[in-house]
Structure formats: structure tokens, C-alpha cells
C-alpha positions as CSV (number, residue, x, y, z in Angstrom):
1,M,34.0,16.1,-4.9
2,Y,32.6,15.3,-8.4
3,S,32.3,17.4,-11.5
4,N,30.2,16.8,-14.6
5,N,32.0,19.6,-16.5
6,N,35.1,17.9,-17.7
7,Y,35.7,19.9,-20.8
8,I,38.6,22.0,-19.4
9,Y,40.1,19.0,-17.7
10,F,40.0,16.8,-20.7
11,N,41.5,19.5,-22.9
12,S,44.5,19.7,-20.5
13,L,45.2,16.0,-21.1
14,I,45.9,16.3,-24.8
15,N,49.4,16.0,-26.1
16,T,50.7,19.5,-26.8
17,N,51.9,18.3,-30.2
18,H,48.3,17.9,-31.3
19,I,46.1,20.8,-32.5
20,M,43.1,20.3,-30.3
21,P,39.8,20.4,-32.2
22,M,37.2,23.0,-31.0
23,N,34.5,20.3,-30.6
24,Y,33.4,16.8,-31.3
25,Q,31.8,17.7,-34.6
26,E,34.9,19.3,-36.0
27,F,37.0,16.4,-35.0
28,Y,34.6,13.9,-36.4
29,N,34.4,15.7,-39.7
30,Q,38.2,15.7,-40.1
31,S,38.2,11.9,-39.7
32,T,35.6,11.2,-42.3
33,Q,36.5,13.9,-44.8
34,S,40.3,13.3,-44.8
35,P,40.7,9.8,-43.3
36,E,44.3,9.3,-44.5
37,A,45.6,12.6,-43.1
38,F,43.7,12.1,-39.9
39,W,45.0,8.6,-39.3
40,K,48.5,9.4,-40.4
41,E,48.6,12.0,-37.6
42,Q,47.4,9.4,-35.1
43,A,49.9,6.9,-36.3
44,D,52.6,9.4,-35.5
45,Q,51.6,9.2,-31.8
46,I,53.1,5.7,-31.5
47,E,56.6,4.5,-32.1
48,W,57.5,2.4,-35.2
49,Y,60.6,0.6,-36.3
50,T,59.6,1.6,-39.8
51,K,57.1,4.4,-40.2
52,P,54.4,3.6,-42.8
53,S,54.6,5.6,-46.0
54,T,51.4,4.0,-47.3
55,I,48.6,5.0,-44.9
56,L,45.5,3.4,-46.6
57,S,45.6,0.7,-49.3
58,K,43.7,-2.5,-50.2
59,D,44.5,-6.2,-49.9
60,E,44.2,-8.9,-52.6
61,N,40.4,-9.1,-51.8
62,D,39.9,-5.4,-52.3
63,Y,39.4,-4.9,-48.5
64,P,41.0,-1.7,-46.9
65,L,44.3,-2.0,-45.2
66,W,46.0,0.5,-42.9
67,Y,49.8,1.1,-42.7
68,K,50.8,-1.9,-44.8
69,D,54.5,-1.0,-45.1
70,G,55.0,-0.1,-41.4
71,E,56.9,-2.2,-38.9
72,L,56.5,-2.2,-35.1
73,N,56.0,-4.4,-32.0
74,I,53.0,-3.9,-29.7
75,C,54.8,-5.4,-26.7
76,Y,57.6,-2.9,-27.2
77,L,54.9,-0.1,-27.1
78,A,53.3,-1.6,-24.0
79,L,56.4,-2.2,-21.9
80,D,59.9,-1.4,-23.3
81,K,59.2,2.1,-24.5
82,H,58.0,3.3,-21.1
83,I,61.1,1.7,-19.4
84,Q,63.4,3.5,-21.9
85,D,61.5,6.7,-21.2
86,G,62.3,6.4,-17.5
87,F,59.0,5.0,-16.1
88,G,60.1,1.4,-15.3
89,D,59.2,1.7,-11.6
90,Q,55.6,2.8,-12.3
91,A,53.0,0.2,-11.5
92,A,51.9,-1.5,-14.7
93,I,49.5,-4.1,-13.4
94,I,47.6,-4.4,-10.1
95,Y,46.4,-8.0,-9.5
96,D,43.4,-7.9,-7.2
97,S,41.9,-11.3,-6.3
98,P,39.2,-11.3,-3.7
99,V,38.7,-15.0,-4.3
100,T,42.2,-15.7,-3.1
101,Q,42.6,-12.6,-0.9
102,V,45.7,-11.5,-2.8
103,V,46.6,-8.0,-4.0
104,K,49.9,-7.7,-5.9
105,K,51.5,-4.9,-7.9
106,Y,53.9,-5.3,-10.8
107,S,56.0,-2.5,-12.1
108,Y,56.7,-2.0,-15.8
109,N,60.2,-3.4,-15.1
110,E,58.8,-6.5,-13.5
111,V,56.3,-7.2,-16.2
112,K,58.8,-6.7,-18.9
113,S,61.2,-9.2,-17.2
114,E,58.5,-11.8,-16.8
115,V,57.2,-11.4,-20.3
116,A,60.6,-11.4,-22.0
117,K,61.7,-14.6,-20.1
118,L,58.4,-16.3,-21.0
119,A,59.0,-15.3,-24.6
120,G,62.5,-16.7,-24.4
121,G,61.1,-19.9,-23.1
122,M,58.6,-20.1,-25.9
123,I,61.5,-19.7,-28.4
124,S,63.3,-22.6,-26.7
125,L,60.2,-24.7,-27.3
126,G,60.4,-24.0,-31.0
127,L,57.9,-21.1,-31.3
128,K,58.7,-18.5,-34.0
129,K,57.1,-15.5,-35.7
130,G,54.0,-16.6,-37.7
131,D,53.1,-19.5,-35.3
132,T,49.9,-19.6,-33.3
133,A,49.3,-20.2,-29.6
134,V,46.1,-20.7,-27.5
135,I,45.9,-19.1,-24.1
136,Y,43.3,-20.7,-21.7
137,M,43.7,-18.9,-18.4
138,P,41.9,-17.5,-15.5
139,M,42.1,-13.8,-14.6
140,I,45.7,-13.8,-13.3
141,P,48.7,-11.7,-14.3
142,Q,50.2,-14.7,-16.1
143,A,47.4,-14.5,-18.7
144,A,48.5,-11.0,-19.6
145,F,52.2,-12.1,-19.5
146,A,51.3,-14.9,-22.0
147,M,49.6,-12.5,-24.4
148,L,52.4,-10.0,-24.3
149,A,55.1,-12.8,-24.7
150,C,53.4,-14.0,-27.8
151,A,53.2,-10.4,-29.2
152,R,56.9,-9.9,-28.3
153,I,58.0,-12.6,-30.7
154,G,55.4,-12.4,-33.4
155,V,53.3,-15.4,-32.3
156,T,49.6,-14.9,-33.0
157,H,47.7,-15.7,-29.8
158,S,44.1,-16.9,-29.4
159,V,42.7,-16.4,-25.9
160,V,39.8,-18.7,-25.1
161,F,37.6,-17.7,-22.2
162,G,38.2,-20.0,-19.3
163,G,34.4,-20.6,-18.9
164,F,34.2,-22.6,-22.1
165,A,34.0,-26.4,-22.0
166,P,36.5,-28.7,-23.7
167,H,34.3,-29.1,-26.8
168,E,34.5,-25.4,-27.4
169,L,38.2,-25.3,-26.8
170,A,38.7,-28.2,-29.2
171,I,36.8,-26.4,-32.0
172,R,39.2,-23.4,-31.6
173,I,42.3,-25.6,-31.5
174,D,41.3,-27.2,-34.8
175,D,40.6,-23.9,-36.4
176,C,43.7,-21.9,-35.5
177,K,46.1,-24.9,-35.1
178,P,48.3,-23.7,-32.3
179,R,51.8,-25.0,-31.8
180,L,51.4,-24.3,-28.1
181,I,48.7,-24.0,-25.4
182,I,49.4,-21.9,-22.2
183,T,47.1,-22.7,-19.3
184,A,46.9,-22.7,-15.5
185,S,46.2,-25.4,-12.9
186,S,42.9,-23.8,-12.0
187,G,40.4,-21.0,-12.0
188,I,38.0,-20.0,-9.2
189,E,34.3,-19.3,-9.7
190,I,33.4,-17.4,-6.6
191,D,34.0,-20.2,-4.1
192,R,34.5,-23.2,-6.4
193,L,37.8,-24.4,-7.7
194,I,37.8,-25.3,-11.4
195,A,40.6,-27.5,-12.5
196,Y,41.7,-26.2,-15.9
197,K,44.4,-28.8,-16.8
198,P,42.0,-31.7,-17.2
199,L,39.8,-29.6,-19.4
200,V,42.7,-28.8,-21.7
201,D,43.7,-32.4,-21.8
202,E,40.2,-33.4,-22.8
203,A,40.1,-30.7,-25.5
204,I,43.4,-32.0,-27.0
205,E,41.9,-35.5,-27.1
206,L,38.8,-34.2,-28.8
207,A,40.7,-32.1,-31.3
208,E,42.2,-33.4,-34.6
209,H,45.1,-31.0,-34.4
210,K,47.5,-31.8,-31.6
211,P,49.6,-28.9,-30.1
212,K,53.3,-29.8,-29.5
213,K,53.5,-28.4,-26.0
214,V,51.3,-27.2,-23.1
215,I,52.8,-24.7,-20.6
216,V,51.1,-25.0,-17.2
217,F,51.2,-22.4,-14.5
218,N,50.7,-24.1,-11.2
219,R,48.7,-21.9,-8.9
220,K,49.2,-24.3,-6.0
221,L,45.5,-24.1,-4.9
222,G,45.0,-27.8,-4.7
223,A,43.6,-28.5,-8.2
224,R,44.5,-31.8,-9.8
225,I,47.2,-31.5,-12.5
226,P,47.4,-34.7,-14.5
227,F,50.9,-34.9,-16.1
228,K,51.2,-35.4,-19.8
229,K,54.3,-35.8,-21.9
230,Y,53.6,-32.6,-23.7
231,D,53.5,-30.6,-20.4
232,V,56.0,-27.8,-19.5
233,D,56.1,-26.2,-16.1
234,Y,55.6,-22.4,-16.4
235,D,57.8,-21.3,-13.5
236,A,60.7,-23.6,-14.5
237,L,60.5,-22.4,-18.1
238,V,60.6,-18.7,-17.1
239,Y,63.4,-19.3,-14.5
240,G,65.6,-21.1,-16.9
241,S,65.1,-18.8,-19.9
242,E,66.9,-15.7,-21.3
243,E,65.0,-12.5,-22.0
244,A,63.9,-12.4,-25.6
245,P,64.0,-9.1,-27.5
246,C,61.0,-7.7,-29.4
247,V,60.6,-9.0,-33.0
248,P,59.5,-6.4,-35.5
249,V,56.4,-7.3,-37.4
250,N,54.5,-5.8,-40.3
251,A,51.5,-3.6,-39.4
252,T,49.1,-6.1,-40.9
253,H,50.7,-9.1,-39.0
254,P,47.9,-10.9,-37.1
255,L,48.3,-10.0,-33.4
256,Y,45.5,-12.3,-32.3
257,V,42.6,-14.4,-33.4
258,L,39.6,-14.0,-31.1
259,Y,36.6,-16.3,-31.6
260,T,33.0,-14.9,-31.5
261,S,29.7,-16.7,-32.0
262,G,28.3,-17.0,-35.5
263,T,24.8,-17.8,-36.7
264,T,25.9,-21.2,-38.1
265,G,27.1,-22.4,-34.7
266,K,30.7,-22.5,-35.8
267,P,32.7,-19.7,-34.0
268,K,34.2,-17.0,-36.2
269,G,37.9,-16.3,-35.7
270,I,38.2,-12.5,-35.8
271,V,41.7,-11.5,-37.0
272,R,43.2,-8.3,-35.5
273,D,46.2,-6.6,-37.1
274,T,49.0,-5.0,-35.1
275,G,49.7,-1.5,-36.5
276,G,46.2,-0.2,-36.9
277,Y,45.2,-1.7,-33.6
278,A,48.0,-0.1,-31.6
279,T,47.2,3.3,-33.3
280,A,43.5,2.9,-32.5
281,L,44.0,1.9,-28.9
282,K,46.3,4.8,-28.1
283,F,43.8,7.1,-29.8
284,S,40.8,5.7,-27.9
285,M,42.5,5.9,-24.5
286,Q,43.2,9.6,-25.1
287,Y,40.1,10.8,-26.9
288,I,37.3,8.4,-26.0
289,Y,38.1,7.5,-22.4
290,G,39.9,10.7,-21.6
291,V,42.7,9.0,-19.7
292,K,46.1,10.7,-19.1
293,Q,49.3,8.7,-18.7
294,D,50.1,7.2,-15.3
295,E,46.4,7.2,-14.2
296,V,44.7,3.9,-13.0
297,F,42.3,2.4,-15.6
298,W,40.1,-0.5,-14.7
299,A,38.1,-2.6,-17.2
300,A,36.2,-5.2,-15.1
301,S,36.1,-7.8,-17.8
302,D,38.0,-11.0,-18.7
303,V,41.0,-11.5,-21.0
304,G,38.9,-14.0,-22.9
305,W,36.8,-11.3,-24.3
306,V,37.7,-8.4,-26.6
307,V,37.4,-5.9,-23.8
308,G,40.1,-7.8,-22.0
309,H,42.4,-7.6,-25.0
310,S,41.8,-4.0,-25.7
311,Y,41.3,-2.4,-22.3
312,I,42.8,-4.7,-19.7
313,V,46.1,-5.5,-21.5
314,Y,47.1,-3.6,-24.7
315,G,45.3,-0.2,-24.5
316,P,46.2,0.9,-20.9
317,L,49.7,-0.4,-21.2
318,I,50.3,1.4,-24.5
319,N,49.0,4.6,-22.9
320,R,51.3,4.0,-19.8
321,N,48.4,3.5,-17.4
322,T,48.2,1.2,-14.5
323,T,45.7,-1.5,-15.4
324,I,43.8,-3.8,-12.9
325,I,43.5,-7.5,-13.4
326,F,40.5,-8.4,-11.2
327,E,39.8,-12.0,-10.2
328,G,36.3,-11.8,-8.8
329,K,32.7,-10.9,-9.3
330,P,30.7,-7.7,-8.6
331,I,28.8,-9.6,-5.9
332,R,29.6,-12.5,-3.5
333,T,33.4,-11.8,-3.6
334,P,32.6,-11.1,-0.8
335,D,29.6,-8.9,-1.4
336,A,28.2,-6.0,-3.5
337,S,30.9,-3.6,-2.1
338,T,33.8,-5.2,-4.1
339,F,33.8,-2.8,-7.0
340,W,33.7,0.3,-4.8
341,R,36.6,-1.1,-2.6
342,V,38.8,-1.7,-5.7
343,I,38.1,1.8,-7.0
344,A,38.9,3.5,-3.7
345,E,41.8,1.3,-2.7
346,H,43.6,1.6,-6.1
347,K,42.6,5.2,-6.9
348,V,40.8,4.3,-10.2
349,S,40.2,7.3,-12.4
350,I,38.2,5.6,-15.2
351,M,36.3,2.4,-14.9
352,F,34.6,0.2,-17.6
353,T,32.2,-2.6,-17.0
354,A,29.1,-4.3,-18.4
355,P,25.6,-3.1,-17.3
356,T,25.0,-6.6,-16.0
357,A,27.5,-6.0,-13.3
358,I,25.8,-2.8,-12.2
359,R,22.4,-4.5,-12.3
360,A,23.8,-7.3,-10.0
361,I,25.1,-4.7,-7.5
362,K,21.8,-2.8,-7.7
363,K,19.8,-6.0,-6.9
364,E,22.0,-6.7,-3.8
365,D,22.3,-3.1,-2.7
366,P,19.2,-1.2,-4.0
367,N,19.8,1.8,-1.8
368,G,23.5,2.1,-2.4
369,E,24.5,1.6,1.2
370,F,27.8,-0.1,0.4
371,I,28.8,2.9,-1.8
372,K,28.7,5.2,1.2
373,Q,31.5,3.2,2.9
374,Y,34.1,4.3,0.3
375,D,35.7,7.5,-0.9
376,L,35.2,7.4,-4.6
377,S,36.4,11.0,-5.3
378,C,39.2,9.5,-7.5
379,L,36.7,8.2,-10.0
380,R,36.0,10.6,-12.9
381,T,34.0,8.5,-15.4
382,Q,32.1,5.2,-15.6
383,F,31.9,3.5,-19.0
384,L,29.4,0.8,-19.7
385,A,29.4,-1.6,-22.7
386,G,29.0,-5.2,-23.8
387,E,25.2,-5.0,-24.0
388,R,22.5,-2.4,-24.1
389,C,22.3,-0.3,-20.9
390,D,18.7,0.0,-19.7
391,V,17.6,3.4,-18.5
392,A,16.8,2.2,-14.9
393,T,20.4,0.9,-14.4
394,L,21.8,4.2,-15.8
395,E,19.6,6.3,-13.5
396,W,20.5,4.2,-10.4
397,Y,24.2,4.6,-11.0
398,R,23.9,8.4,-11.6
399,K,21.8,8.7,-8.4
400,H,24.4,7.0,-6.2
401,I,27.6,8.0,-7.9
402,P,27.4,11.5,-9.5
403,V,30.0,11.0,-12.2
404,P,29.2,10.7,-15.9
405,A,28.0,7.1,-16.7
406,I,28.7,6.7,-20.4
407,D,27.1,3.9,-22.4
408,H,29.0,3.1,-25.5
409,W,28.8,0.4,-28.3
410,W,31.3,-1.7,-30.1
411,Q,32.0,-5.3,-31.0
412,T,34.6,-8.0,-31.1
413,E,34.9,-7.2,-34.8
414,S,35.7,-3.5,-34.2
415,G,38.2,-4.0,-31.4
416,W,37.5,-0.5,-30.0
417,P,34.4,1.7,-29.6
418,M,32.2,2.7,-32.6
419,I,29.6,4.8,-30.8
420,A,30.4,6.8,-27.7
421,N,30.5,10.1,-25.9
422,M,34.1,11.1,-26.6
423,M,35.2,12.3,-23.2
424,G,38.6,13.3,-24.4
425,V,37.2,15.7,-26.9
426,E,33.9,17.1,-25.8
427,Y,31.5,15.9,-23.1
428,L,28.1,15.9,-24.9
429,P,24.7,15.6,-23.1
430,I,23.8,12.1,-22.2
431,K,20.6,10.6,-23.7
432,P,19.5,7.5,-21.7
433,G,19.0,4.6,-24.1
434,S,21.5,6.0,-26.6
435,A,25.1,4.8,-26.9
436,G,26.1,8.3,-28.0
437,K,27.3,9.5,-31.4
438,A,29.6,7.9,-34.0
439,V,33.2,7.8,-32.9
440,T,35.7,9.6,-35.2
441,G,36.5,7.4,-38.2
442,Y,33.2,5.5,-38.2
443,D,30.7,6.7,-40.9
444,I,27.6,5.0,-39.4
445,R,24.3,4.8,-41.3
446,V,21.0,3.1,-40.8
447,F,19.7,1.2,-43.8
448,G,16.4,-0.3,-44.8
449,E,16.1,-3.8,-46.2
450,N,16.8,-2.6,-49.7
451,G,19.9,-0.6,-48.8
452,Q,18.1,2.8,-48.7
453,E,19.3,5.2,-46.0
454,L,16.6,5.8,-43.4
455,G,15.7,9.1,-41.8
456,P,15.7,10.1,-38.1
457,N,13.9,7.7,-35.8
458,E,13.4,5.1,-38.4
459,E,14.7,1.7,-37.3
460,G,16.8,-0.4,-39.6
461,Y,20.2,-2.1,-40.0
462,V,23.2,-0.4,-38.5
463,V,26.0,-0.3,-41.2
464,I,29.3,1.5,-41.5
465,K,30.8,2.9,-44.7
466,L,34.1,1.5,-45.8
467,P,36.9,2.0,-45.1
468,L,36.5,1.2,-41.4
469,P,39.1,3.1,-39.3
470,P,42.4,1.4,-38.1
471,G,42.2,-1.4,-35.5
472,T,39.0,-3.1,-36.8
473,M,38.9,-6.7,-38.0
474,L,41.3,-7.7,-40.8
475,D,39.5,-10.9,-41.9
476,L,38.1,-14.1,-40.5
477,W,40.9,-16.6,-39.8
478,K,41.5,-18.6,-43.0
479,D,37.8,-18.0,-44.1
480,N,37.6,-14.9,-46.3
481,E,34.4,-16.1,-48.1
482,R,32.6,-16.3,-44.7
483,F,34.0,-12.9,-43.9
484,K,32.5,-11.4,-47.1
485,A,29.2,-13.2,-46.7
486,G,28.7,-12.2,-43.1
487,Y,29.9,-8.6,-43.1
488,L,30.3,-7.1,-46.6
489,N,27.9,-8.7,-49.2
490,K,24.6,-7.6,-47.7
491,F,25.3,-3.9,-48.4
492,P,28.2,-3.5,-50.8
493,G,30.6,-0.8,-49.8
494,Y,29.5,-1.0,-46.1
495,Y,30.2,-3.2,-43.1
496,F,27.1,-4.8,-41.8
497,S,27.2,-4.8,-38.0
498,G,24.4,-7.4,-37.5
499,D,22.7,-5.0,-35.1
500,G,19.5,-3.0,-35.6
501,G,19.0,0.6,-34.5
502,F,18.1,4.2,-35.4
503,K,19.4,7.7,-35.2
504,D,17.5,10.6,-33.7
505,D,17.4,14.1,-35.2
506,E,20.6,15.1,-33.4
507,N,22.5,12.0,-34.7
508,Y,22.5,10.2,-31.4
509,I,22.5,6.5,-32.2
510,Y,20.3,3.9,-30.5
511,I,21.1,0.2,-30.8
512,T,18.1,-2.0,-30.5
513,G,19.7,-5.5,-30.6
514,R,20.9,-8.2,-32.9
515,V,19.0,-9.0,-36.1
516,D,20.5,-12.5,-36.3
517,D,20.4,-15.6,-34.1
518,V,23.1,-14.5,-31.8
519,I,22.1,-13.5,-28.2
520,N,23.9,-11.3,-25.7
521,V,24.1,-13.0,-22.3
522,A,25.7,-10.6,-19.8
523,G,27.9,-9.1,-22.5
524,H,28.9,-12.5,-23.9
525,R,27.8,-13.3,-27.5
526,L,26.5,-16.8,-27.9
527,S,25.1,-18.7,-30.9
528,T,21.5,-20.0,-30.6
529,A,22.2,-22.2,-33.6
530,E,25.0,-24.0,-31.7
531,M,22.7,-24.5,-28.7
532,E,20.0,-25.8,-30.9
533,E,22.4,-28.4,-32.3
534,I,23.2,-29.6,-28.8
535,V,19.6,-29.6,-27.6
536,S,18.4,-31.5,-30.7
537,S,21.1,-34.2,-30.0
538,H,19.1,-35.4,-26.9
539,H,17.4,-38.7,-27.7
540,S,13.9,-37.5,-26.7
541,V,14.0,-34.3,-28.8
542,A,12.4,-34.3,-32.2
543,E,13.0,-30.6,-33.0
544,C,13.7,-27.5,-31.0
545,A,14.2,-23.7,-31.1
546,V,16.5,-21.7,-28.9
547,I,15.8,-18.0,-28.6
548,G,17.1,-15.2,-26.5
549,I,14.6,-13.6,-24.1
550,N,14.9,-10.5,-22.0
551,D,16.3,-10.9,-18.5
552,E,16.4,-8.2,-15.8
553,L,19.9,-9.1,-14.7
554,K,21.8,-10.5,-17.7
555,G,20.1,-8.6,-20.5
556,Q,19.2,-11.8,-22.3
557,V,19.1,-15.5,-21.5
558,P,18.5,-18.4,-23.7
559,L,15.2,-20.3,-23.7
560,A,14.8,-23.7,-25.3
561,L,11.5,-24.9,-26.8
562,V,11.4,-28.6,-27.6
563,V,9.1,-31.0,-29.3
564,N,9.4,-34.5,-28.0
565,K,9.7,-37.5,-30.3
566,S,6.5,-39.4,-30.8
567,G,6.2,-42.1,-28.2
568,E,8.8,-40.7,-25.9
569,D,7.6,-40.5,-22.3
570,I,10.0,-38.4,-20.3
571,E,9.2,-36.2,-17.3
572,H,9.6,-32.4,-18.0
573,F,11.9,-32.0,-15.0
574,Q,14.2,-34.8,-16.2
575,L,14.3,-33.5,-19.8
576,Q,15.1,-30.0,-18.6
577,H,17.9,-31.2,-16.4
578,E,19.4,-33.4,-19.1
579,V,19.2,-30.7,-21.8
580,V,20.7,-28.1,-19.5
581,Q,23.5,-30.5,-18.6
582,L,24.2,-31.2,-22.3
583,V,24.6,-27.5,-23.0
584,R,26.7,-26.9,-20.0
585,E,29.0,-29.8,-21.0
586,Q,29.3,-28.8,-24.6
587,I,29.5,-25.0,-24.2
588,G,30.0,-24.2,-20.6
589,A,28.1,-22.5,-17.7
590,V,28.5,-19.2,-19.6
591,A,25.6,-20.3,-21.8
592,S,23.2,-19.7,-18.9
593,L,20.5,-22.0,-20.3
594,R,18.1,-22.7,-17.4
595,D,14.6,-23.0,-18.9
596,V,13.4,-25.7,-21.3
597,V,9.7,-25.7,-22.3
598,I,8.1,-28.7,-24.0
599,V,5.6,-27.7,-26.7
600,Q,3.4,-29.8,-29.0
601,R,4.7,-28.0,-32.1
602,L,6.7,-24.9,-33.1
603,P,5.3,-21.9,-35.0
604,K,6.6,-22.1,-38.6
605,T,6.1,-20.6,-42.0
606,R,4.3,-22.7,-44.6
607,S,7.7,-23.4,-46.1
608,G,8.9,-24.8,-42.7
609,K,11.0,-22.0,-41.2
610,I,10.7,-21.6,-37.5
611,L,9.4,-18.2,-36.5
612,R,12.0,-17.4,-33.8
613,K,11.3,-13.6,-33.8
614,L,7.6,-14.3,-33.1
615,L,8.6,-16.6,-30.2
616,R,10.8,-13.9,-28.8
617,S,8.1,-11.3,-29.0
618,I,5.6,-13.6,-27.2
619,A,8.0,-14.4,-24.4
620,D,9.0,-10.7,-23.9
621,G,5.4,-9.5,-24.0
622,E,6.0,-7.3,-27.1
623,N,3.5,-6.3,-29.6
624,F,3.8,-8.2,-32.9
625,Q,2.1,-8.8,-36.1
626,I,1.2,-12.4,-37.0
627,P,3.3,-13.2,-40.1
628,S,1.1,-13.8,-43.1
629,T,3.2,-16.9,-43.9
630,I,2.4,-18.7,-40.6
631,D,1.1,-22.2,-41.2
632,D,-1.3,-22.2,-38.2
633,E,-2.2,-19.2,-36.0
634,A,-3.5,-21.5,-33.3
635,I,0.1,-22.4,-32.3
636,I,0.5,-18.9,-30.9
637,D,-2.1,-19.6,-28.2
638,E,-0.6,-23.0,-27.5
639,V,2.8,-21.4,-26.9
640,R,1.3,-18.7,-24.7
641,E,-0.3,-21.4,-22.6
642,E,3.0,-23.3,-22.1
643,F,4.8,-20.0,-21.2
644,T,2.1,-19.2,-18.7
645,K,2.5,-22.7,-17.0
646,A,6.3,-22.4,-17.0
647,K,6.2,-18.7,-15.9
648,I,8.5,-17.7,-18.8
649,G,9.6,-14.2,-19.5
650,S,6.7,-11.7,-19.3
651,F,4.4,-14.5,-18.1
652,R,6.1,-14.7,-14.7
């Protein structure tokens, strides 16, 4: 039923116009030794209005650019091209919503009609190429339609995850200054209806920039929809609009701005180009994921994250796959069998999810009884990313579903994988704990503090030699100085990933985690600096530290340590409740802050810097050296005592 020897199969998927490399190493060497020739050939695999004659150049800030004189439209590649090629009746999107008990399929023809009419409606509202729009939607087809409609007419979209609170949405509105917001009446969190429209209205009130219009898709689920003069009904707009044609844009035109957490607390707007991104996504579907056209590909993520952009919407559709928009959770919608039902029912060939999802299923169904209920013979490969995959989770999956479970690593900044087992080239042996080897185009090194390259099994900073391949970040939205400071200045000539790791003697790469104050909660990057700002705003808190500690289910969760103001008399339970509510109101439930520990003082250096790494090591039960700069070693025992009382981390 299953086969781990996919080499012959994957070779058969490759376009016959390509000269197939003999193995991974040969392919990788081509990409790093002759990057322009390599990526010119890949650009030839997509359709351009104007083919680029300049493959690699530099912008005014001396940063590498790909295909700067090419013109294309990514919505055309995702929809119109396939219809013109005679595949209009193929299923493009399967909407599977266990929370509403709805399954609906949309053909490429149907998606194109919906998208083109929405794009026409946006034009009638005054939107034009170069404008920006914010999309704040649940996991419904209209979210993908909105993204594609923006791309169709050259409007730069910024999708904001529906779990973010109005304060977070307002920050993003002020930064990207959208002319338009597209939202829905409600989202559903397992069995709870969340009214989106009041959240959008509150965000607009909070924001200094005021969008001209808000398009509202009414799901008719009973959520309150307060009417404002800027509101436009989604269905009425689409029904009354003409289909808009695709607008050619330059290869470097910003397709989207996607915000990710930064160490300062202010989100960073990652800018993605169009031509390099389209080229990279087509390449990755074929060579990394090993997917052939017309197969079903499922990325169980959210359109609010980069995975949703790259591998729910643009990547699968460019590659003429059927993609699944899943509105549910791996458990409790209705139970831990949901993923296996979706795979079996829709004949999924390749699936992609976060290790957190598999851990949640494993916890509910440790013996894999639900798996036995379904015929999963359609499934060829399981990809895992978003956070480090622990060995126990990988082994559990492989025990119960004997298909390759491939851990791989990438970031919002890269837009597509940087480290992987390239299943469309050569299936290499899996090493649990490693994300695989460098993907073609990424010259990945491990540096020490002073910029020296480290040898095998020496842990340091993970960096990538410039130029990065096509499809990676173009800049930070209207903040080039922050872009250079955060990614380029630490090691000139290299992109600094912000992650630590090491290579073994066979060039397998192991990512050990963030080296800054950003934590990874169930695959979602969140800023501890922003949480600290919110926690410290509580009237009883004198100072605080928020750190990420290991969590069996979510990978990491935040922990707040607070020092009360002198003279403040507040019960621990009350303070914890109020601080948790503050974070939930300002950031959203996605922050997952549950634990607040009151301490007499925080460990600091003699110069006053809080020793957060030390606190993480204590909570996680890791070995550590006491920094020579600590102002008082006795604080370590004080913190241990409080962690023991509160049953925090390894002290449970």
C-alpha cells in the first residue's frame, strides 16, 4: 500500500523539457555555482507577459533583485492559464468545514469567475494597482478569492490572522495604510462563534489611518454585524460587478505584506515580490514537495500565515493542483480522526502541517485507533514545518502511517523552504531532529559570534550567503533601515536567520531555536517584547520578563515573571487572571499566555539587563553556566523555589 522508495516515481513527475539531475548534490551544486543560469531555467517554467532579460541585479540599496524587467500576473498563473489550457473543470479548491458541516468544491472556472468579479467590484470602489488592502478573514474560500482578486489588479494585500485582537489589527492598518479592508461576519473557534465585524470596527477606531471601505462577507451564522457607512456587502458587490482582467505587474511589484513578530514588539512587514515568488513556488511544488499537476495538496494551516499564502493559495494553484481550505482543528472538530477523514475523502497525495497538530492527535489517540478507520493509501508524503519537530512525534507518525514524514525549515521571510528533503529530486535518508539539507539556491552556513564559519557539530548562528534565491523577502514595508539592521548588518554579505543550529559531517542541518526574543507557539511567531509591554502596563506590576518555555503540545508557550510594585497587595490568582486577560485583549488568544509567576526580583547583569536565557534554562531544566555578570547568584534559587510552587516547566 505504501512505498518509501519514491525515486523512480518522483523522476516520472518531472517536466520532460527539463534535464533531470542525477541526484540532489548535483542539482544543489548547479544552483549555487551558476545561480543566474539555474534560476533563468526555472523562470522559463512559468508564463510571463514580458520575459525577464535581466535575471539577477541589485536595487538602490545594493540588495539582490530577481527578474527586475519581467512582467507577469500571479492570478493569471493560478487561474486563467489553466482554463486556457483546457482544465477549467478541474477542482481548484475544496472547502472542508467540519465546524459548519459543509464540504464544497470549486472548479478553476468557478474560482476565476468569483475572483474576477470581486476584482471588478474593488475597481468600482476606487482600488487600483499600487494600492494596499487588508484581509481579515476566517478559513473560508472567500479569503482566497480576496487574495487572488487583489493580485489580479495589482493591489498589494496584507492578510491578518483572524485570531489577532483589534489592537494588533490597528497596528497593521497604520503601517500598511490600506484603502480597503475585506472581512467576514464571523469565524468559528471549534464550537464558539467569533464576530469579526465588531473587531474590525474597533480596530478602525483605534487606528490613525482610516480605510475608505470595508467589504463584509455575511456568513449568515447569527453573528452581529453592526452597519457602518463605510461597509459594502460582499455578495451584492460581486453580483453587480463585471469580471476584471489581469493587470500586468513588474516582477518586483509587492504581491503582499505579511507581518511577523519582531524583537522590538512592533510587527515587521515582510514584503514579497511577484516574479521571484511565482518562480520559487512552482519550483518548490515540483522539486521539494514532489507534486504532479492535478493531484490534491493539503496544507493544514491558515491564510493568515505564510504557509497559507504559499501552500494553500498560490503554490498549489500555480502548479494546477487541487488545494484544500480546511476550517477546523486536528482535534475536537469533531475528534482526532478529522485529518485522516479529510485525507481519505479527498484523496490527498501530499499533506503539510505543523508538528503541534500531530502532537495534539497523538495525545488524543496514542495508539492510532482512529487512523485504522480510513484508507490512507492515497497519501504519499507528510511534510512538517512551522516549529522544530521532536523525535517522539516523528516516530509516532512513522509507526502509524508508513509514508515518509519530512521535517523541513523555513520562515515568513523566505516564503518557501530553505532546508528540506527534496522529494522531487532524490529521497535522502531521514535523520530525526534534522530538517534535512539545504534546498537548492540556499548557501547555508553556521557562523560563530565573530563571523567565523564553524565546523561539523558546532552550534552557532544559521546564516545564508547572498544572494538569496528568488521568492524570498524583498524588504520590510517602508522600513529599509530596520531590514538591514535585523537581517544584513550582523554578518555582511549574509542573511541572518535569527535561528541557531549546526551541521553534521554529512551536511544535514539541525535548527536548535531562536536566538532572539521571539518565541514559537504552535508554529506562530510571537514577540515576548510586545507581551512584556502589555504585562508591564498592569497597575500592580513594577517590572516583568516574558520568556518562551518548552511545551509538550505547542513546542513553546510564554511564561510571565512579574515583580509587584512596593505596597501593592494583590492576590496571585487575581493578578494572573488580569494579566492573562490584558494579553488576550491586546494580542489575542493566539498568544497562549496562561502562567504568571510573582517573584521578588528578576536575575540581572550588573548593568541591569534581565537574564532571559538563564530563566529559560531554569524553567526547561537545562544545564547552564551562571553568567559571570550576574548581580546576585541567590536569585537563581529564589526563582527555582517559585517555579516549584507554581509547577512551571520542568518543575511540574
